[in-house]
C-alpha positions in Angstrom: -4.2 7.3 -15.2 -6.2 7.1 -18.4 -3.6 4.8 -19.9 -4.1 2.3 -17.0 -7.9 2.4 -17.5 -7.3 1.7 -21.2 -5.0 -1.2 -20.5 -7.4 -2.8 -18.0 -10.4 -2.3 -20.4 -8.5 -4.1 -23.2 -7.2 -6.8 -21.0 -10.2 -9.0 -21.5 -11.9 -10.2 -24.6 -14.8 -8.4 -26.1 -18.1 -9.9 -25.1 -20.7 -7.7 -26.8 -22.3 -10.6 -28.6 -22.7 -14.3 -28.0 -20.3 -16.2 -28.3 -17.6 -14.0 -26.8 -14.5 -13.3 -28.8 -11.4 -15.4 -28.2 -8.6 -13.7 -26.3 -5.7 -12.2 -28.2 -2.1 -13.0 -27.6 -1.5 -9.8 -25.5 -4.5 -10.6 -23.4 -3.3 -14.2 -22.8 0.2 -12.8 -22.0 -1.3 -10.5 -19.3 -3.3 -13.3 -17.9 -0.5 -15.8 -17.7 2.1 -13.3 -16.4 -0.4 -12.2 -13.7 -1.0 -15.8 -12.6 2.8 -16.5 -12.6 3.5 -13.5 -10.5 0.8 -14.5 -8.0 2.1 -18.0 -7.8 5.7 -16.8 -7.2 4.6 -14.3 -4.6 2.4 -16.9 -2.8 5.1 -19.6 -2.9 7.7 -17.2 -1.7 5.8 -16.2 1.5 3.5 -19.0 2.4 6.3 -21.6 2.6 8.3 -19.5 5.0 5.6 -17.8 7.2 5.2 -20.7 9.7 8.9 -21.4 10.1 9.9 -17.7 10.4 7.2 -17.0 13.0 7.9 -20.1 15.0 11.6 -19.2 15.0 10.8 -15.7 16.4 8.7 -16.9 19.3 10.9 -19.9 20.1 12.6 -19.3 23.5 14.1 -22.4 25.1 14.8 -20.5 28.3 11.1 -19.9 28.9 9.5 -22.8 30.9 6.2 -22.2 29.0 8.0 -22.5 25.6 6.4 -25.8 24.6 2.9 -24.5 25.6 3.6 -21.3 23.7 4.7 -23.1 20.5 1.6 -25.5 20.7 -0.7 -22.5 21.1 1.0 -20.7 18.2 0.6 -23.6 15.8 -3.1 -24.1 16.9 -3.9 -20.5 16.3 -2.0 -20.4 13.0 -3.8 -23.3 11.6 -7.2 -22.1 12.9 -6.7 -18.7 11.3 -5.7 -20.4 8.0 -8.8 -22.6 8.1 -11.1 -19.6 8.9 -9.6 -17.5 6.1 -10.0 -20.3 3.5 -13.6 -20.9 4.7 -14.4 -17.2 4.4 -12.8 -16.8 1.0 -14.4 -19.9 -0.4 -17.9 -19.1 0.9 -18.3 -15.4 1.6 -16.2 -13.8 -1.2 -17.4 -16.2 -3.8 -21.0 -15.6 -2.8 -20.4 -11.8 -3.0 -18.8 -12.2 -6.5 -21.8 -14.2 -7.7 -24.5 -11.9 -6.3 -22.8 -8.4 -6.6 -20.2 -9.0 -9.3 -16.5 -9.7 -9.7 -15.5 -6.1 -9.2 -17.1 -6.0 -5.7 -15.6 -9.4 -4.8 -12.1 -8.4 -5.8 -12.6 -5.0 -4.2 -13.3 -6.6 -0.9 -10.3 -8.9 -1.3 -8.1 -5.9 -2.2 -9.5 -4.0 0.9 -8.7 -6.9 3.2 -5.1 -7.3 1.8 -4.6 -3.5 2.1 -5.8 -3.6 5.7 -3.4 -6.4 6.5 -0.5 -4.5 4.8 -1.3 -1.4 6.8 -1.5 -3.4 10.0 1.9 -5.0 9.2 3.5 -1.6 8.5 2.0 -0.1 11.7 3.5 -3.0 13.7 7.0 -2.9 12.2 8.2 -0.5 15.0 7.6 -3.3 17.6 8.7 -6.1 15.3 
């Protein structure tokens, strides 16, 4: 575990004095590879979530199907709007006031909670 702490500590440029040191090539490599992995992961799931979920709840034999689908899309877009609002206001405020570590820690906790909820629900999925 010590090696992970060392890598994380050296992943950002030294900023003991003003102006801060420029990032090294390995630091830039870590940054850009992390951003690339996040973009690939987000694009792989976000583009499919709506279609996959709608496909699972679509039941043409149900007389309430149209109402169910409309309700699903309304709730889906409402939850997306609320999550974006929370992340852009609440999490950024926390990061400014308490620091980036706390802000990212809260985000990590929320993602971990959603993963746990997903895995707990896989038996009925």
